[in-house]
C-alpha positions as CSV (number, residue, x, y, z in Angstrom):
1,M,-7.0,-22.1,-1.2
2,S,-6.6,-20.6,2.3
3,S,-5.7,-17.0,2.7
4,A,-2.6,-15.8,4.4
5,P,-2.8,-15.3,8.2
6,A,-3.1,-11.7,9.4
7,S,0.2,-10.1,10.4
8,I,0.9,-8.5,13.7
9,L,3.8,-6.3,14.8
10,V,4.5,-6.5,18.5
11,A,6.5,-3.6,20.0
12,E,7.4,-4.4,23.6
13,D,10.8,-3.7,25.3
14,Q,10.3,-6.3,28.2
15,A,11.7,-9.5,26.7
16,D,9.6,-11.9,28.8
17,I,6.3,-10.1,27.9
18,R,7.3,-9.8,24.3
19,E,8.1,-13.5,24.0
20,L,4.8,-14.4,25.7
21,L,2.8,-12.2,23.3
22,V,4.5,-13.6,20.3
23,L,4.0,-17.2,21.4
24,N,0.3,-16.8,22.1
25,L,-0.4,-14.8,19.0
26,R,1.4,-17.4,16.8
27,N,-0.6,-20.1,18.6
28,A,-3.7,-18.3,17.6
29,G,-2.7,-18.4,14.0
30,Y,-1.3,-15.0,13.3
31,A,2.0,-14.2,11.6
32,V,3.9,-12.2,14.2
33,D,7.0,-10.0,14.1
34,A,8.5,-8.3,17.2
35,V,10.7,-5.4,18.0
36,A,12.1,-4.0,21.3
37,D,11.9,-0.2,20.7
38,G,9.8,2.5,19.1
39,A,12.3,3.5,16.4
40,A,12.4,-0.1,15.2
41,A,8.6,-0.4,15.3
42,L,8.2,2.7,13.1
43,A,10.8,1.7,10.6
44,R,9.4,-1.9,10.4
45,Q,5.8,-0.7,9.9
46,L,6.8,1.8,7.2
47,E,8.9,-0.8,5.4
48,R,6.7,-3.8,5.7
49,P,3.3,-2.9,7.1
50,A,1.6,-5.3,9.4
51,D,-2.2,-5.7,9.6
52,L,-2.2,-4.7,13.3
53,L,0.2,-3.2,15.8
54,L,0.5,-4.1,19.5
55,L,2.3,-1.0,20.8
56,D,3.6,-0.6,24.3
57,L,3.3,2.9,25.6
58,M,6.7,3.0,27.3
59,L,9.3,2.1,24.7
60,P,12.9,3.2,24.4
61,A,14.1,5.4,21.4
62,L,10.5,6.5,20.6
63,D,7.6,5.9,23.0
64,G,4.4,4.4,21.8
65,L,2.6,7.8,21.6
66,E,5.3,9.1,19.2
67,V,5.2,6.0,17.0
68,C,1.4,6.2,16.8
69,K,1.4,9.9,15.9
70,A,4.1,9.3,13.3
71,L,2.3,6.4,11.6
72,R,-1.0,8.3,11.5
73,A,0.8,11.4,10.1
74,R,2.1,9.2,7.3
75,G,-1.4,7.9,6.4
76,S,-1.2,4.5,8.0
77,A,-4.6,3.2,8.9
78,A,-3.5,-0.1,10.4
79,P,-5.3,-0.8,13.7
80,I,-3.2,0.1,16.8
81,L,-3.8,-1.6,20.2
82,M,-1.9,0.3,22.8
83,L,-0.5,-1.6,25.8
84,T,0.2,0.5,28.9
85,A,1.3,-0.2,32.5
86,K,0.3,3.4,33.4
87,S,-3.1,3.9,35.1
88,T,-3.6,7.6,34.6
89,E,-6.4,8.6,32.3
90,L,-4.2,11.2,30.6
91,D,-1.9,8.5,29.1
92,R,-4.9,6.5,27.8
93,V,-6.6,9.6,26.3
94,L,-3.4,10.8,24.7
95,G,-2.9,7.5,23.0
96,L,-6.4,7.5,21.6
97,E,-6.3,11.1,20.5
98,L,-3.1,10.4,18.6
99,G,-4.8,7.7,16.6
100,A,-4.8,4.4,18.6
101,D,-7.9,2.3,18.2
102,D,-8.0,0.7,21.6
103,Y,-5.8,0.1,24.6
104,L,-5.3,-2.5,27.4
105,T,-3.9,-1.7,30.8
106,K,-1.3,-4.2,32.2
107,P,-1.8,-6.7,33.7
108,F,-4.4,-8.1,31.2
109,S,-5.5,-11.6,30.4
110,L,-4.3,-13.2,27.2
111,A,-7.9,-14.1,26.4
112,E,-8.9,-10.4,26.6
113,L,-5.9,-9.5,24.4
114,L,-6.8,-12.1,21.8
115,A,-10.5,-10.9,21.8
116,R,-9.5,-7.3,21.2
117,V,-7.0,-8.3,18.4
118,K,-9.7,-10.4,16.7
119,A,-12.3,-7.6,16.8
120,L,-9.9,-5.0,15.5
121,L,-8.7,-7.2,12.6
122,R,-12.3,-8.1,11.7
123,R,-13.3,-4.4,11.4
124,A,-10.2,-3.6,9.4
125,E,-10.9,-6.5,7.0
126,L,-14.5,-5.4,6.5
127,L,-13.4,-1.9,5.7
128,R,-10.7,-3.2,3.2
129,A,-13.2,-5.6,1.5
130,A,-15.8,-2.9,1.2
131,Q,-13.4,-0.5,-0.4
132,Q,-12.1,-3.1,-2.8
133,A,-15.5,-4.4,-3.8
134,G,-16.7,-1.1,-5.3
135,A,-20.3,-1.6,-6.1
136,G,-22.7,-3.0,-3.5
137,P,-26.3,-2.6,-2.3
138,A,-27.4,1.0,-2.7
139,R,-28.9,1.4,0.8
140,L,-28.1,4.9,2.0
141,I,-28.4,6.5,5.4
142,R,-29.0,10.2,5.3
143,N,-29.1,12.9,8.1
144,G,-29.1,16.3,6.5
145,E,-25.9,16.6,4.6
146,L,-24.4,13.4,6.1
147,E,-24.6,10.4,3.8
148,I,-23.4,6.9,4.8
149,E,-23.2,3.9,2.4
150,P,-22.9,1.0,4.9
151,A,-22.1,-1.6,2.2
152,K,-19.2,0.4,0.8
153,R,-18.3,1.8,4.2
154,R,-18.2,5.3,2.8
155,V,-19.1,8.6,4.3
156,H,-19.9,11.9,2.5
157,Y,-20.6,15.1,4.4
158,R,-21.4,18.4,2.7
159,G,-20.4,16.9,-0.6
160,A,-16.9,15.7,0.4
161,E,-15.9,12.1,1.1
162,I,-14.4,11.7,4.6
163,A,-12.0,9.0,5.6
164,F,-12.6,7.2,8.9
165,T,-10.8,4.3,10.7
166,A,-12.8,1.1,10.9
167,L,-13.8,1.8,14.5
168,E,-14.7,5.4,13.8
169,F,-16.9,4.2,11.0
170,D,-18.7,1.6,13.1
171,L,-19.4,4.2,15.8
172,L,-20.7,6.7,13.4
173,L,-22.9,4.0,11.7
174,H,-24.3,3.0,15.1
175,F,-25.4,6.6,15.8
176,A,-26.7,7.2,12.3
177,S,-28.8,3.9,12.4
178,H,-30.5,5.1,15.7
179,P,-30.9,8.9,15.3
180,G,-32.3,10.6,18.4
181,L,-31.6,7.7,20.7
182,V,-29.3,8.3,23.6
183,F,-26.5,5.8,24.4
184,S,-24.3,5.7,27.5
185,R,-20.6,5.1,27.0
186,T,-21.0,1.6,28.5
187,Q,-23.8,0.8,25.9
188,L,-21.6,2.1,23.1
189,L,-18.6,0.0,24.3
190,D,-20.8,-3.1,24.3
191,A,-22.5,-2.3,20.9
192,V,-19.5,-1.1,18.9
193,W,-16.4,-2.4,20.6
194,G,-18.0,-5.6,21.8
195,Y,-17.0,-5.3,25.5
196,S,-18.1,-3.2,28.4
197,H,-15.3,-3.5,31.0
198,D,-15.1,-0.8,33.6
199,G,-12.3,1.7,33.0
200,Y,-12.4,1.8,29.2
201,E,-15.2,4.4,28.8
202,H,-12.6,7.0,27.7
203,T,-12.2,5.0,24.5
204,V,-15.7,6.0,23.6
205,T,-15.2,9.7,24.6
206,T,-12.1,10.0,22.5
207,H,-13.5,8.4,19.4
208,I,-16.6,10.7,19.6
209,N,-14.2,13.6,19.8
210,R,-12.4,12.2,16.7
211,L,-15.8,12.0,14.8
212,R,-16.6,15.6,15.8
213,N,-13.2,16.8,14.6
214,K,-13.9,15.4,11.2
215,L,-17.6,16.3,10.9
216,E,-18.4,19.4,12.9
217,A,-17.7,23.0,11.8
218,D,-17.0,23.7,15.5
219,P,-16.2,20.5,17.5
220,M,-16.8,22.4,20.7
221,R,-20.3,23.2,19.6
222,P,-21.5,20.0,17.9
223,E,-24.6,20.0,15.8
224,L,-24.5,16.4,14.6
225,I,-23.3,14.2,17.5
226,L,-24.7,15.7,20.7
227,T,-23.9,15.2,24.3
228,V,-26.9,14.5,26.6
229,R,-25.7,15.7,30.0
230,G,-25.7,12.9,32.6
231,A,-26.9,10.3,30.1
232,G,-24.6,9.9,27.1
233,Y,-24.6,10.8,23.4
234,K,-26.9,10.8,20.5
235,M,-27.0,11.7,16.8
236,R,-29.6,14.5,16.0
237,E,-32.8,13.4,14.3
238,P,-32.8,14.0,10.6
239,P,-34.1,17.5,9.7
240,R,-37.6,17.4,8.2
């Protein structure tokens, strides 16, 4: 018995782009719904949650940033891929800081879009499956008070369970699996996101900031995920 196709909500106010996205996503086997403004996107996702959102930054009624912020505030963990025609770093970083998982700057290729969609949905499904499965292999990664159960995709820090998005978890697991090793943003993009295109390094920086906000007592003075000036980032080596 085949499982139902993953569902995607497209929020794009330009009709020609919206129709092109819907056509290609349906051809790729997804169940697709589409809206033309941010208020409709927020209402639709709260009423009938899709597995993934394609969210244009510049939407009427509510812009993409406001929709993203509102969904995360209501506890939605569905992956959000932000689409933007703006080229400023500020717009990209704001979207990621408000909870978007990734972004694409227009114009983009449909092949690239489909690759990003597939990767985000795969991570979300792994996280869902691990949470539903309950028991699994007992392998545990420890670094001081940080404990990660890869099979269950669970994280405890200082005795408390901490919730992460699928991408945040994958980034944290990559660091924890290689303590003390320094990774550049390009290396992290390739290893965790699965691509290393120029111009998307801020995706890494913002996700590291999100990890620090959840794990560090003082995110401005991190003790767990460290910046190596001029080289990249690393997780501290486990205390002896």
